[in-house]
VOTOR-446479 format. One record per atom (N, C-alpha, C): residue in one letter; x, y, z. Coordinates in steps of 0.001 Angstrom, whole numbers, padded with zeros to 6 digits, always signed. Example, Ala and Ser with C-alpha at 12.3 -4.5 7.8 and 13.67 -1.06 7.14 Angstrom:
BEGIN
a+013190-005690+007800
a+012300-004500+007800
a+013200-003300+007800
s+012850-002250+007080
s+013670-001060+007140
s+012900+000030+007870
# end
This chain:
BEGIN
m+002887+002490+001936
m+004027+001689+001571
m+005282+002459+001942
a+006311+001774+002306
a+007613+002421+002582
a+008133+002979+001249
l+008546+004206+001259
l+009053+004802+000045
l+010441+005335+000191
k+010818+005715+001484
k+012179+006162+001689
k+013051+004913+001940
n+014269+004999+001542
n+015250+003934+001782
n+014858+002625+001176
t+014181+002641+000081
t+013835+001418-000686
t+014715+001379-001922
p+014931+000175-002468
p+015771+000081-003645
p+015245+000813-004836
n+016122+001246-005712
n+015687+001945-006936
n+014692+001161-007762
w+014905-000172-007904
w+013982-000964-008707
w+012530-000851-008199
w+012391-000694-006844
w+011023-000532-006292
w+010328+000691-006856
h+011043+001792-006894
h+010480+003041-007410
h+010304+003013-008926
q+011322+002599-009585
q+011368+002705-011040
q+010566+001610-011738
s+010389+000490-011129
s+009752-000620-011821
s+008449-001035-011111
f+008565-001747-010038
f+007332-002352-009445
f+006352-001312-009052
q+006753-000288-008294
q+005771+000717-007834
q+005090+001424-008954
s+005838+001730-010051
s+005187+002397-011164
s+004200+001474-011849
c+004488+000174-011918
c+003538-000818-012503
c+002279-000921-011656
v+002459-000940-010335
v+001325-001003-009402
v+000475+000226-009585
r+001078+001375-009585
r+000362+002672-009719
r-000472+002651-011034
s+000172+002261-012045
s-000552+002201-013383
s-001715+001238-013320
e-001556+000130-012742
e-002696-000852-012637
e-003804-000236-011735
l-003446+000348-010611
l-004472+000846-009717
l-005209+002052-010338
e-004531+002842-011134
e-005170+003979-011744
e-006201+003591-012792
s-006200+002296-013153
s-007221+001828-014097
s-008577+001530-013399
f-008566+001576-012052
f-009791+001418-011266
f-010591+002695-011389
s-011599+002750-012229
s-012242+004014-012486
s-013094+004506-011257
d-013479+003580-010400
d-014303+004044-009258
d-013475+004493-008037
y-012182+004457-008164
y-011304+004815-006975
y-010301+005825-007397
e-009915+006659-006398
e-008896+007636-006581
e-007550+007081-005962
v-006437+007190-006726
v-005149+006750-006212
v-004451+008059-005826
t-004083+008171-004513
t-003439+009402-004115
t-001944+009362-004364
k-001329+010509-004445
k+000127+010605-004601
k+000778+010761-003244
f+001989+010204-003136
f+002732+010256-001893
f+003555+011561-001904
v+003418+012352-000804
v+004109+013663-000744
v+005478+013529-000073
g+005766+012383+000493
g+007001+012247+001302
g+008259+012363+000503
l+008230+012168-000806
l+009453+012292-001582
l+009507+013651-002362
t+008623+014584-002030
t+008591+015835-002762
t+009382+016959-002087
g+009973+016673-000970
g+010725+017662-000227
g+009874+018352+000805
a+008636+017932+000997
a+007742+018525+002058
a+008412+018250+003393
n+008072+019114+004388
n+008676+018876+005673
n+007955+017759+006400
p+008585+017116+007378
p+008008+015970+008058
p+006633+016257+008741
i+006411+017441+009251
i+005125+017762+009861
i+004022+017701+008809
e+004298+018341+007644
e+003288+018354+006595
e+003007+016905+006022
i+004110+016145+005901
i+003926+014732+005470
i+003078+013956+006412
c+003332+014098+007735
c+002580+013389+008702
c+001104+013793+008651
k+000831+015072+008671
k-000574+015552+008594
k-001258+015024+007300
t-000602+015143+006214
t-001222+014757+004903
t-001477+013247+004894
d-000475+012455+005275
d-000606+011017+005224
d-001723+010502+006229
i-001705+011006+007396
i-002728+010555+008402
i-004084+010988+007943
n-004215+012242+007435
n-005532+012699+006962
n-006072+011845+005793
l-005149+011508+004826
l-005542+010637+003744
l-005925+009267+004291
a-005178+008700+005171
a-005477+007412+005697
a-006822+007418+006425
k-007112+008458+007181
k-008360+008518+007913
k-009578+008774+006996
s-009399+009515+005908
s-010502+009899+005078
s-010851+008885+003975
a-009916+008004+003648
a-010198+007052+002595
a-011224+006034+002976
d-012129+005683+002072
d-013068+004657+002323
d-012399+003296+002449
i-011445+003042+001553
i-010582+001829+001591
i-009194+002255+001385
m-008262+001656+002146
m-006862+001940+001931
m-006195+000657+001475
v-005441+000762+000390
v-004622-000337-000128
v-003189+000012+000127
a-002491-000889+000824
a-001104-000651+001230
a-000175-001735+000724
l+000926-001308+000140
l+001990-002296-000306
l+002910-002444+000845
t+003142-003674+001276
t+003908-003884+002501
t+005174-004693+002194
r+005720-004511+001026
r+007001-005199+000662
r+008119-004850+001576
f+008195-003590+001978
f+009240-003133+002866
f+008645-002577+004165
p+009245-002922+005312
p+008708-002442+006596
p+008659-000891+006626
s+007669-000371+007256
s+007545+001118+007355
s+006820+001479+008641
v+007505+002239+009471
v+006881+002712+010705
v+005726+003677+010348
g+005905+004528+009337
g+004870+005437+008913
g+003599+004730+008434
l+003791+003659+007672
l+002653+002865+007234
l+001958+002231+008384
g+002726+001815+009378
g+002125+001295+010625
g+001228+002324+011324
m+001694+003525+011353
m+000857+004654+011907
m-000411+004831+011120
e-000319+004766+009783
e-001514+004937+008971
e-002507+003777+009180
i-001955+002582+009245
i-002836+001387+009473
i-003534+001501+010861
q-002767+001940+011833
q-003368+002075+013163
q-004474+003112+013224
s-004296+004224+012424
s-005347+005239+012427
s-006597+004640+011810
r-006502+003765+010860
r-007647+003112+010240
r-008265+002074+011162
i-007445+001365+011889
i-007959+000419+012880
i-008812+001187+013893
d-008303+002309+014372
d-008986+003130+015362
d-010382+003579+014905
l-010498+003796+013570
l-011756+004243+012982
l-012589+003091+012385
s-012136+001840+012622
s-012819+000654+012053
s-013082+000762+010539
k-011993+001208+009854
k-012103+001313+008359
k-011303+000203+007751
p-011826-000359+006640
p-011124-001514+006021
p-009802-001098+005332
t-008852-001986+005478
t-007508-001845+004884
t-007086-003115+004211
i-006584-002950+002992
i-006166-004121+002228
i-004619-004027+002103
l-003948-005026+002596
l-002482-005085+002474
l-002110-006016+001324
c-001243-005532+000436
c-000785-006331-000650
c+000692-006691-000277
h+000893-008037-000153
h+002150-008476+000352
h+002742-009615-000471
p+004042-009649-000656
p+004582-010707-001520
p+004502-012086-000820
e+004140-013085-001656
e+004003-014425-001128
e+005353-014898-000458
g+005208-015571+000645
g+006379-016178+001280
g+007179-015251+002153
e+006863-013937+002142
e+007582-012996+002938
e+006910-012838+004285
p+007680-012696+005367
p+006983-012589+006698
p+006196-011251+006781
l+005129-011306+007561
l+004288-010125+007799
l+003950-010141+009263
s+004003-009011+009920
s+003736-008902+011369
s+002478-009564+011798
s+002602-010386+012841
s+001384-011055+013412
s+000430-009989+013995
m+001022-008895+014447
m+000198-007804+014973
m-000765-007261+013901
v-000219-007108+012721
v-001008-006616+011586
v-001996-007686+011165
l-001532-008912+011070
l-002353-010020+010635
l-003601-010235+011592
g-003426-009947+012819
g-004448-010134+013818
g-005340-008940+014017
a-005036-007837+013352
a-005779-006583+013580
a-007157-006662+012885
p-008196-006012+013506
p-009502-005990+012886
p-009518-005109+011626
g-010301-005518+010651
g-010425-004713+009400
g-009313-004819+008412
i-008370-005746+008684
i-007188-005953+007796
i-007418-007189+006919
e-007317-006986+005605
e-007327-008141+004689
e-005992-008148+004004
v-005463-009354+003696
v-004171-009439+003006
v-004363-010140+001676
i-003880-009518+000638
i-003783-010126-000704
i-002333-010364-000960
y-002007-011628-001293
y-000620-012013-001578
y-000398-011998-003072
y+000731-011431-003499
y+001039-011425-004933
y+002334-012161-005148
p+002650-012601-006385
p+003854-013362-006639
p+005093-012574-006214
n+005941-013258-005515
n+007179-012648-005035
n+008280-012817-006065
t+008416-011782-006940
t+009419-011883-008003
t+010043-010524-008228
d+011357-010599-008459
d+012061-009401-008948
d+012245-009493-010434
q+011731-010570-011041
q+011958-010840-012446
q+010913-010131-013372
d+009677-010139-012904
d+008639-009633-013793
d+007690-008769-013022
d+008055-007513-012759
d+007268-006602-011965
d+005913-006332-012544
k+005825-006284-013887
k+004496-005988-014495
k+003557-007091-014310
l+004013-008354-014351
l+003152-009463-014110
l+002680-009510-012654
a+003584-009292-011749
a+003252-009243-010311
a+002242-008143-010024
a+002457-006949-010601
a+001539-005854-010393
a+000169-006148-010958
k+000138-006771-012153
k-001118-007126-012797
k-001897-008129-011975
e-001192-009148-011505
e-001866-010181-010682
e-002402-009581-009421
m-001674-008684-008759
m-002145-007999-007587
m-003373-007171-007895
a-003320-006401-008974
a-004495-005563-009325
a-005701-006457-009675
d-005498-007554-010346
d-006599-008472-010616
d-007255-008988-009341
q-006451-009346-008358
q-006978-009770-007071
q-007706-008690-006356
l-007176-007454-006460
l-007871-006318-005813
l-009259-006044-006491
k-009283-006117-007822
k-010495-005931-008545
k-011607-006909-008091
v-011206-008171-007871
v-012139-009163-007420
v-012621-008814-006042
y-011679-008446-005185
y-012021-008113-003776
y-012905-006868-003710
l-012649-005852-004501
l-013330-004576-004408
l-014715-004618-005115
n-014964-005559-005986
n-016259-005688-006663
n-017264-006419-005915
# end
């Protein structure tokens, strides 16, 4: 998910709600993003690509465009590994991504009003998909 240059509400509200919901999935590990820790770009690239390549399933939030996320998705396509994109209803999503093999899209309510509800609905959809 794009984390740099995103609005404060994304970090403080929606993203924290999503992380909390995903961490309730006992069979899966939710990794931490190192890009905001002050790590250098080379280390961030190595870490993110290695995580993307090694994960059995990658869940990506695509609310904001991200070149880095596109790189991670491509690394998974190259390895024929499944990727789930969580995207807000009614928002455009790249046809290139929609047509890529191994990509599934889960749409969640597009709201800035109730981030907890949107995060819960997205997590509920993911639980159904992953079980």
